[in-house]
N, C-alpha and C positions, 0 to 999 in steps of 0.2 A: 402606712403611708399618712393617715390621719394625724398619727403622733408624731410624725416628722413634720407635717404642716402646722400644727400646733406649735412645735418647737420655733418654725422659721417666724411665725408670726410674732415672737418674741423681740425679732430684730428689726421688725419695722420700726424706721425712723433713725436708726441707729447706724445702719451698713453703707449707705451711699457714698461712692457710686456704685459699690457691689451689691447683687442682690441678697435679700433676707432668704438664706437656705436653711433647710433642715435636714438631719441626717440621724437613723434608727440603726444600728447592727444588730441582728439576731442570729442567735445559734445557740444549739443545745437547748431549744426549747426557752430561751427567755432572753431579755433583752441585754446585750454585753455592753453596749457603749451608744451614747446620744450626745449631740451636739447642735448648737446653730451657731450662724455666722455672727461674730462679736463685733462690737463698735469698731467704725472704722473700716470695716470689711474683711478683718482678720483677727484670728486664724479662722479659717473655713470650717463650716459644719463637719465637713467629713475628717478633717484633721483632728478636731476635739473629740469626735465619736470614735476613731480609731486608738486616740489614746488612751481612753477609758477602757477601751474592748482589750488592748495589748493583744498578746497572743493568741487570746480567743477569738480574735478576728479572721484567724484561718478556718477555711471553709464555710465562712457564717455568710449571711446575706446582709447588704445595706440597700436601706430604704433611704433614696435621696429625693427631695422636691423638686431638683434641677439638675438637667446633664452636668456631670462633673466636668469642672474646667479641664481643657487638654495643652493650655498655654502656659508660658513661663510669664508672669506679671511679679507683683511683690512677693507672691509666695510661688512655691512648685505645682505643677498641675495635680490636683487631687486625683485625676483618672490612674497619675503612676502612684501615686500613694495607695489607692484602694489594690492595685496591681502588687505592690510589694509587700502588702499586709497579708496576702493570699486570700482576699475575698472571693467568695466561688460564685456569688450572684450578687447583681445590682439591679435593683427596682426603680426607675425613675419616673417622676408625675409628668417632666416634659423636655422637650430638647431646647436648649439655650441657643436663642436667636442671634446672640454676638457673633459676629462673622468669624472671630478668632477660635470659636467652638463650635457650634451649628452641626451637630454630628459627629466631630471627631473625637469629641470624648468617648461617645459610645463604640465608634469604631475601634478607639484605643483599647478599650476593653474587652469588645469580642476578639481582637486579633491577638490577646492574651490569655484566650481561652475561658473568659469569664462569660456567665450566662446572661444575657441582658434582656429586660422586660420592661418596655416603654409606656407611658399614658396611663399609669394608676393614678386614679384621680386628678386627671388633667384639669377638669374645668375648677376645681377648688383651687388647683394649684397657680392656673392662670388669673383667677380671681386675685388671689394672696400677691401675686408678682405684677400686677397690672401696671403699678408705676415702672418697674426695671424695664417691661415688656414693651411699654410705650417710648421710654427713653432710645432703648437701643433700635425699634424699628422704624418711628416716626421723628425722633429728634426732638421730642417734647416730653414733659413731666404730667404724670396722671394729678388732674386737678380735682380737688372736692371744694366746693362752694359752701359752706355753711351759712344758713340764716336762721333767724329766730324773730317769729311774730305771733300777735294775737290771733285769735280764731277769725278776725276780720282782715287779716293781712296786713296789719300795721306795725311799726316798730317806733313809734315815738308819738307821743301827743303833740296837740298843736305848738305847745310851748316848748318842745322838743326834749321832754323827759323822757328818757329810757331805759332808766336803773332802776327795777330789773325786770324785762318783759318776762324769763322764765325765772324758776327757782332753784335753789341750791342744787337739789340734784341733778337737774340739766345742765348746769354750769359746770359741776363736776364731770358729767361726760363730755364736755368740751375739752377741758384740760386733759382728758383723756386721749380724744382725737388730737390734739396737738403733739400728744407724746408718741403716736404712732406714724408722725409724719417728718418728713426731712426738715421742712421748713413752714412757717406761718408767715403769711403776706397779708399787707393791709396796705390801703390807699392813703395818700395824704389826706384827703377830706376826712376820711376816719379818724386818723393819727391826730389830726387838729382837734377833732370835737371832743374825741374821748381820752386822749393822751394815755393809750395802752401801753403795757411792757408785754404782751403776747408769751409770757412765760407759762412753763407748767407749776402749778402749786397745790399743795395739797393731796399729792398721790406719792409722798416720800420716794418719790424718783428724782435721782441725781441729773438723767437725762433733759437737756433742753432743746428745743427745733432752734433750728437757725430762723433769725427774724429777718423777714424783710420790707423792705418801705418803698412803693412805686410812687414817686415824689417828682414830678419834671422837673420842678423849678426849685426844689430843694425849700419847699415852703414851711415845711415841721422844723420846729424848734431843736438846734443841736442841746439844747438843755432839758429837754424831754424826758420821759422816762426810757424811752428806748435809746437817747441818747446818753445819758447819765448809767446806763447798765451795759453800753456796748464792749467793754473791756472785759465784763463779767461773763455774758453771753453774746456771740457774736451777732451784730446787724450789717446786713448789706443793703446798700441804698441805689436804687436804680433811677437814674434823671437822664435829662437831655441835656442838650447844648445851651439852653435857655437858663439852665442855673448858675446863678452869681457866682462870680470867684471868691467871695467873701462867705458866702453859705459853705462852698465846698472845702475851704479851709477851716472854717469852725466845725464841721461833721468830721472832717479828718482828725481833727484833735481830740476827738469823742472815743476814736480807735474804731469806728465804722469803716467798712471797705464799700467804695463806691463804684459803679459802673456807668459811663456817659454811652447810652444807648440812641435809636433811631427814634424820632418823633413821628407822631401822626397829628399834625395840627398843633395845638396847644400841648397834648396829652404825649403820653408813649406810646410807641407802637408796640401794643401788648403782645401780638403773636412773637415778634421780633424778642420782646423782653424774655418771653416763657422758653423759646429757643436758646437764648443766650443760658438760661438757669439750668437748661438740659444738658447744655455743652459743658457747664461747670460740674454736672456729675447729679444734679438732683433728680429725685426721680418721682416724688410725692409732695405736693404741698397743698396745704389748707388755706382756704382764702376766708379771711373774716374782716370784712367790709361792709359798707353801705350799697344802699339800692342802687345808685347810679353806677357804681364801679361794678357791681354785681351783675347788671344788665350789659354792661360794656363787654364782659367776658363771654356772655351767652351769646351776644350778638357775634363776636368774635369765634363762637363755638370753640372756646377754650375749657370748657367745663366738661369732667366726664362724670362726676357725680354731684349731687344736689342733696346735703343733709340739711332737712328743714324741721328745727324744733317750732313746736306750736304750743302756745300758752293757751289757757283758758280765760282769756281776757277778750274784751271789746273796748276798743278805742272810737271807732267812727271813722266818717271819711275824711273829716279835718284833720287827722292823725297823719302820718309820714308814712306811704307805702313800703312793703317790704321791698321792690323791685322799681327801678326807675324805667323809663322808655325803652320798649323794644323796636320801635318803629315798625310796628306790624300793620299792614293796609286789608289784611285778609285773616280770617279765623283759621282758614287751612295752612297759613304760615305759622301757626303758633307752635313752638317748640313742645313736644310731648313725650317727656322722658317716660321711662317705665320704672313702676313701684317696684322695689328689691327687697323691700322689709320695713317693719316698723317697731317701733320699741317705747316702752313707758319708763320715764324717768321723773319720780313723784308725780305731781298731778299733768307734767308736759308730755307731750308725744313726739317723738323723732321718728320722722319718714324720710327713708334714702330713696332716690331716684336716680338710676342711670341715663345717661344721655346716649 
């Protein structure tokens, strides 16, 4: 099952709106077939693994990281494929919460006389599938907020200089994080200040995440890096009714896709915006934005995980803080995420925190 989970992880960022699933088929004392959900959500992991196993699948055991689907979507049910292949036993990590499946896949297998074992490595599987699970059960994507600061919690000098707080190994790790998410999202303030392109570079991968800009009034320039590359790598713009018609047309000409959403004062209604993104099928979103936008997400309780890169440098109190106002009146109200791991990337440290 751990091998199946490792295979499933290869699909993160590529399979939405489908879950990233891994499957390993074992028989005759060896691995006969293995697979993971391919880009765009198909073929499914079980289909690939069964094709590799061929006739060897008869009487074998299939280890699958998520309950096999039992409904007809863009592909036939994987539960039926396992039955038709003559699999004798299926071991799964977790039940699929999708109401179209939710136990029906397991029941279908058992009704066909297949032995089913559930809950193997369930905790690891739930962590891996956090995005899919949250979208299905809560109607929201799993959100990772990436921040980078000095030891004293600053992201720029008093003059605004911010490149680069971290060193190349840490920046390379950020590109790997982008690659494992469905989308990278930033704010208009960050886009205007930094003119980012938010692509994956220097990793030898053709996969690029969707790029999303939250820009209530469409203040960011259509001739920016995002605008100039929108036909090459998709860009979604989230704005409100305040966006001028001329800006809408200019962005439309770049090939970017727009969505007019509800406002919260002069800003986007962030909760509504993230529900909209989940409705579009997104499961995992990486946030790369400044302290004010980051604080807004934390206040709205939309952040699931914080990825904080800390550089061995000091700027001082005159520098820009890593986080904007949280409007706290008491220390007891301060968010206290749980540390789930640390990593070293060159001279910089990455700490991961779960809310």
